[in-house]
N, C-alpha and C positions, 0 to 999 in steps of 0.2 A: 499664449500659444495653444493651438488646438490639441485635443487629447491624442489624435492620431499622430501628430508631429512629435509629441512627447514620447509616445510608444515607439515610433521609428527611431528616435534618438537613443532610447533605452536599448533597443535591439542592436543598434550600431555600436554603442559603448560596450555591451556585453560581448559582442563579436570581437572587439579589439582587446578584450581582457581588462577593460576599465570597469571592474565589477562594482566598486563602491558607487561610482557615478550612475551606472546602470540600475543598481538597486534603488538609489534615490529617485531616479526617474520613474521606474516601475511603481514605486510606492506612491508617487505623486499622481500617476495615471489612475491608480485605484482609489485614491482619496477623492478624485473628481468623479470617476465613474467606477464604483466598486465591482461591477460585473463586466468590466471591459473584456471581450473575448481574448483568451490566451495570456493576458497580462500576469495573472497570478501564477499560472504554471511556469512561465518564463522567469518570473521573479524568484520562485523557489529553486529552479534549476541554476540560476545565476548565483544565488546564495550558497548553494552546495558546491559549485565550482570554486567559488572564492574560498570557502572553508577548506576544501581539499588542497588547494594550492598553498594555503597558509602553513600546512604541515603541523608539526608539534613545537612550534616556536613559542617564545614568551608572549608574542602577540596573540597567539591562539588562546593562551591561558587568560589573558586580559579580556579577550573576546568572550570566553565562557563566563567569566565573572560578571560581565555586563549582562549576559543572558540570564544569569540567576536573578539579578535585580529585576529585570523585566518580567520574569516568570512570577515573582512575588507580586509585582505591581498589577499584573493581569489577573492574578488570583483574587486580589483585594479590590479590583475594579467592579463596582456595582452600578446599577441604573441603566444608562444608555448602552444597549448592546453594540451599537455601531462604534462607540468610543472604546468599548472593551475589545472588539475585534481588532482595532488599531493597536491596542496594547499587546494582543497575542501576536500580531505581525511584528511588533518590536522584538518580542522574544524569539520568534521563528527566524528573524534576521541573524540571530546568534546561533540558533540550533534548528536549522531547517528540516532535519530528519527526525525531530523529536516526535515520537508517536503520541505522547500525551498532549504536546503543544498543538499538533495538527488536529487531533480529535477535539480539543477545546475550542480551537479556532473555527472548526466546522460547526460545532454546536452553537457557538455564538453567532456565526453568520446566519444560521437557520433562524435563530431568535430575532435577528435584525431584519428578516424577510428576504435575505439573499439566498434563495434556494439553489440557484445555479452555482454560486460561490461555494456553498456548503458541499455540494456534490463534487465540484472540482477538487476541493481540498481532500475530501474523503477518498476519491479515486487516486489521488497522489499518495495518500497515506498507504493505500493498499498496494502500491508499487513497491513501497518500502517493507510493509508487513502484510503480505497477501492473505494470511489466515487470521487477521485481527477480527475477532467476532463482533466486538463493539462497533468497529467501523462499518462492517458489512450490514449490521442491523440498522445503524443510524442512516447509512446511505440508502438502504431499502425504504426506510420511513420517509426520508426526504424526497426521494423520487416518487413514491406513492402519493404523497401530499401534493406534489407538483403535477399529478395526473399522468406521470410517465410510468404506467403500469408495467409495460414490457421491460423497460430498463430496470425497474425495481425488482422484477422477478429474477433477473440475471444474478443479482447479488444475494437475494434472499434464498434462492436455490442453492447457491454456494454455501451459504450459512447453514442451511438445512443438512447438507452433507457433512458438515463439521459437528453438528449437534443432532444426530439422527433420532435421539430419544425425546426431543422437544416436540410434543404433540401439538401444542398451540401454534408453533412455527409451521409445522407441516400442514396444519389446517388452514393457516393464513395463506400459505403458498397456493394451496388448491383453490381457495376463494379468489385469489388474484388471477390465477390462470383462467378462471371462469370469466372474471371481469375483463381480462385482456381479450378474450374471444368475443365478448359482447361489444367491447369498444371497437374492435376491428370491423365487426359486422356493421355497426352503426356508422362508422367512418366511411365505409364503402357506399352506404346508402345515401349519405348526405353529400352534396356537392361541396359544401364548405361550412365552417362554423357560423358564418353569417346567416345561413339558412335556418339555424337552430334557434336564433333569438330575433326578436322584432326590433329592439333598440339598436340603431346603427352605431352609435358611439361605443356601446358595450360590445358589439360584435367586432369592432376594429381592435379593441383592447384584447378581447378573447383570442382573436386570431394571432396576435403577437405573443400573448402569454402562453397559449397552449399550442404553439407552432410545433409540428411534429419533429421528431429527432432527425429524420431524413432531410427535411427542409432546412433545418438549422445547420446540419452538417454540410450540406451542399454549399450553403452560403459561406461557411467558414473555410471550406476547401478552396473556393474561388478567391476569397480574400487572401488566404495564405499563399496561393499560387502567384497572385499578382505581386504580393510583397516580395516573394522570392525572385520573380522575374526581374524586378527592379534592382535587386541586390543579390545576384546568384551565388556570391561567395560568403554570404552571411550564414554562419553556423547556426545561430539561434533560430533564424527563420526557417532554415531547412529542417531542423529537428522538430520545430512546431508543426510543419506540414506533415511530417512522418507520424507524429502523434495523432493528428486529426485523421489521417488515413486509417490508423489502427483503431481509433475510437469508432470509425465508420464501419469497421470490419473488412476494409480493403487491405488485407495483410500483404497481398502481392505487391500492391503499390508502395506500401511502407517499406517492404523488404528491398524492392528494386531501388527506391530512392536512397536508402541508407547504404546499400551495397555499392551503388555508383559513386556516392560521396566518399566512401571509404577507399575505393580504388583510386580515386583522384587525389585523395589526401590520406594515405595510409598511416602517417605519423600523428594524425589528429585523434587524441584519446577519446574525445566525445563521440566521434563517429563509430569507432570500433566498439566502445562499450554499449552504445545504444543499439547497434546492430546485434551484438551478442545477447543483450536483454530481450530483444524482439525474437530472436531465434529460440531462446529458452521458453518464452511465452507461447510461441507457436507449437513447440513440442508438448507443452503442458496441455494445450487445447486438444491436440490430437490424442494424447493419452486419456483425457477426459472422455472423449468419444469412444475410444476402445474399451475403457473401463465400463462405460454405460452399456456397450454391446455385450460385454462379458457377463454382466448382471442378468441379461436375458438368456444367454447360452454359456454357462460357465465351463462347459466341456469342449468348447470349440478349440481344437489344437492349433489351428492357424492363427486365431486371435490371441491365444496364450503366447505363442512364439513371437508374434508381432509385438505384443506388449513388452515382452522380455527384452527383445532387441532394442526397442525404442528407449526403454528405461536405461539400459546400459549405455546407449549412444548419448543420451541426455546427461548422464552422470559424468561420462568421460569429457564431453564438450564443456560442461560447467567447470570441471576441474582445470582444464586447459585455459578457459576464458579468464577465470579469476586468478590463476597463477600469473597470466600475462599482466593483468591489471595491477597486481601487487608488485610486480617487477617494475612497472611504470611509476607507481606511487607507493614505495615501501613503507612510508611513515603513516599511511592512512589506516587507522584502526578499523574503520567500517569495512574496508576491502579485506583486511586480515580476517575479520569475522566471517564475511561471505565466503572466502576461500576455505575457512575451517568447515563451514556447513557443506560445501561441495565435496571436500575430502572425506568427511564423515559419511556422507551419503554414498560415496564411491568405495567405502570400506577401508580407507586409509586413515585409521584411527589415530595412530601416533602423530602423523603429520597434522591432523586436525587439532590435536591437543596443543601442539606448539602454536598454531595460529590463534586459538582461543586464548591461550596464555598471553600472547602479544596484545590481543584486542582488549583483554581484561584490564590493561593499564589505563585505558580511557574510562573515566568515571561513568560516562554515559552508557557504556557497553558492559560495565562490570556485572550487572545482574544477569543479562543475557549470556555473557561469556561463562559465568559460573554454572548456569543451567546447562549449557552445551558441554562444558567440561564434565559435569555430572553424567550426562548421557554417554560421553566418550568412555569414562572410567567404568560405567555400568556395562557397556558393550564389551569391555575387556575382562569383565567379571570382578573388577576391583570395587566392590560395593561400598567398602569403608571410605575410599577416596571419593566415590560418587556422593555418598551421604554428606561428607564434609563440604563439598561444593554446593549442594542443595541448601545446607544450613547457612552457608555464607550468603547465598542469594536471598534467602528468607530474612536474614538479619538486616539486609539492605532494603528489602521490599516489605515494609511494615503492613501494607494493606492486605485484607483478606478478600481481594477481588479475584477476577478471573486468573490473572497471573499468579497471585498469591496461592490460590487453590491448586493450581497446576504444580507449583513448586512443592507444596505440602504432599501432594499425591506422589510425585516423583521420589521424595524423601521416604515416604511410607513404603514404596516399592523396593527401594534400596535396603531399608531396614528389614523388610520381609525376607529378602534374599540373603541377608546376613544371619537369619534365624531369630531376629528380635521381633517376634510376632506380636507380643503384647504392646510394645511401643508403636509398632505399625498400626495395630488395631485402634489405638487411641487416636491416631491421626485420621484414620479412615472414618471413625465415628464422628469426629469433628466436622469432616467434610460432609458426611451423611446427614448430620443435623442441620447443616447449612443449605445443602442442595441434594436432595435424594436422587436426582437424575444425573448428577455429575459422574461422568464416565461409568465405571463399573463398581463404584463404592458400595452400592447395596449388596452386590454379590460378595465383595471383599469382606464386609462386615459380617455377613452371614457365615462365610467359610471360616473366618478366623475366630468366630465366637463359639464354635463347636468344641 
C-alpha cells in the first residue's frame, strides 16, 4: 500500500475515534517515510486524544507502566539514532505530552539527520511548554543548521527575552540577524539556487533541501486543502489545515476555519479547544508587540491602558476556556493544571490551589503542581507552606538542571521571606557557584552576605 493511502487511512481512523488503529498506521507511515508531512503532528494529537478519553481507569495505569518500560529502553538504546528515535516514539505513544520524551526524541531525530522532524517535535513541545528554554535553544540550533535563519531567529529571540543576561545568546542573535539580511539580499539577486552552482545534480538537490519556507508552506496548504475537500467532515484533516495556516502566519484563515467548524459542530471538544488555544496565542502575539512598543516609549498612556485591558481580557478568557474544558473532561489532570494556571494568573488563588492539588495526584504532574502550589501559597503570604511544596518538588526532581535550579531559587525566596536569611543565602550561593548569571543570584548573595 502506498504511503499516501496509509496516511489517509490513519486520518480516517482517527476521525472515527479508532485511535489505536490510527496510531498504528501513522507509525507505519513514519517508519516508511520518517519526514512525511504532517504525519508526526497528527500522530501526537491522536495519542493525546486517546489518553484523554482513557481517563483515570486501570487501563490508564497499565498504559503508564508500559510507558515507563519504553522510557528505560529508549534511555539504554545506543548506536543507530534512527532505531533510538523509534524507541522514543514507543515511549511517547504512552506519554505524548512528556517534555523530556519530546525533547529526547527531537535530539535523536536531529542526530539521525531528520532536521524537519526535529523541528516539528520541538514546535509541538513548545505548544505544551511555551517557555521551555532547552527546546527553544535546540530548535534555534536545528533551524540554523538547516539554513532557515529567519525561522531560527524567531525562537532564539524568544529565548533571549527569557534569558536577558546571556551575552553570548544576544551576540548570536545579532549575528543571525545580519546573516538573515545578507541571505535575503542574495536570494533576491539570484533567480534560483541553480544559478549558484554549476553541477546540475547538486543544484536539484539543493533546491529541494533548501526550499524556502514560503514555497514549502504553499505546497503543504494546497495538499491539506485537497485532502479536506475530499473528506470535508474529517476532524483531523481540518485541524491540520488550521495548523498549517498558523505556521504560515495566516492567522485570519486559521481563525475563520476553526470558527466555522465550531459553529457547525459546537459539541466537538477538539474544535472548541483548538479555537480557544489559537485565540490565546493571537492575544499573546499582540501583547508581545505592545510590550515591544512600550520598551521604546514607556510613558505612552494609550499603550499602557491598551496593554492593561488586553491582559485582563486574556486572563478572563483563559479562565472561562479552561473551566469549560474541565467541565467536559473532569478527570483530565492536565486540564486541571491548565485551569489552575489560568486562575492563578487571574488572581483567583484559592481556586488555583484546589486545581493544582487535583492535578498533583498524577505522578507526571506532581513536580509542576508542587511548584505552582508553592507560588500560590507565596502569593497568599504563606511562605512556610510554599517552602514545603518547593521541598516536595525538589525531592522528586533530583537533577540540578534548569528546573532544579528554579525550584531551589523559589525555595530560597520563600525562606528569605520567612526570615531564614542564612539558609536562603546557602541556596543562593549554591546557585551562584553553578551559574553566576542565573536570575539575580549575584545580587542576592551580595545583599545577604552583608
